[in-house]
N, C-alpha and C positions, 0 to 999 in steps of 0.2 A: 503494498501501500504505498510505503512511502515513497517507494522508487515511483509507481504511477504518479504520485501528489510532485514530485522533483520535475517530471517530465512537464506535465500539464504546465507548471511554475516556467519550467525554460521555454516554453512554445508563447507562451504567454509573451514572456518578456521578448522574443522574437516576433510576434504579431507585431506589437507596440512600437517596433524601431520600421514595421514596413510601409511603405507610400501603400495608396490607395488601388493603384492598380493589381500590386502584388495582391493585395487584400480579397480583390478580387478574385483574380485568379487561384488562389486558395480556397476562397471559397465554393468556384467550381468544383476543384479539386476535390474537396470535401463530400460534397454533395453526389459526386460522382463516383466516393469510397463509398457512401452507405447506401446506393443502388445497390450497388454491387453486390454487395453484403448482403441486400434482401433476397436478392436475385439468387443468391446462391442458399439463403437459406431454405427459400420454395423451389429449388431445384433438388435439395437434399432428400425431396418425398418423392420425385420423380419413380414410378417403377416399384414406390412400395406394396402399391397392389398387384402386380401384374402373376403372380400366383395364386388369387385368390381360386376359388372353387366356383363354378356355376349358380349353384344354389347358395351361396352366402352373398354370392352380387346381386342374386335376383332378388333375395332377402331385403336387402339393401336399399335396392330399385323400387323395384314391380313395386312390393308389398311395404315400401316406406308409410303412408298412409297408414295403412290398418295398423301396423304395427304400434305407433305414434296413439291413433287413436284406443289400442288396446290400453297402453301404458298410461294415457290422459285417466284412461276409466281409473285405474290402481290406482291412482294419487287422489280421484275425489271422491273416494270411498272414506 
């Protein structure tokens, strides 16, 4: 944690010395970093259900409404 705080402080000191043009470039770069992180999190789920059997997939899709209605009745009682 101390290392993280030290790095953040160093970055802030460096940012305070930079021109507006450089700050805009850094802002753009940070936005790209965040976007890439989000994409990689989403892509980590790719193929997660590739080996699901047909009956389970049907239960999750075709029978979804009926299953939800059954579960709702259980909670209402």
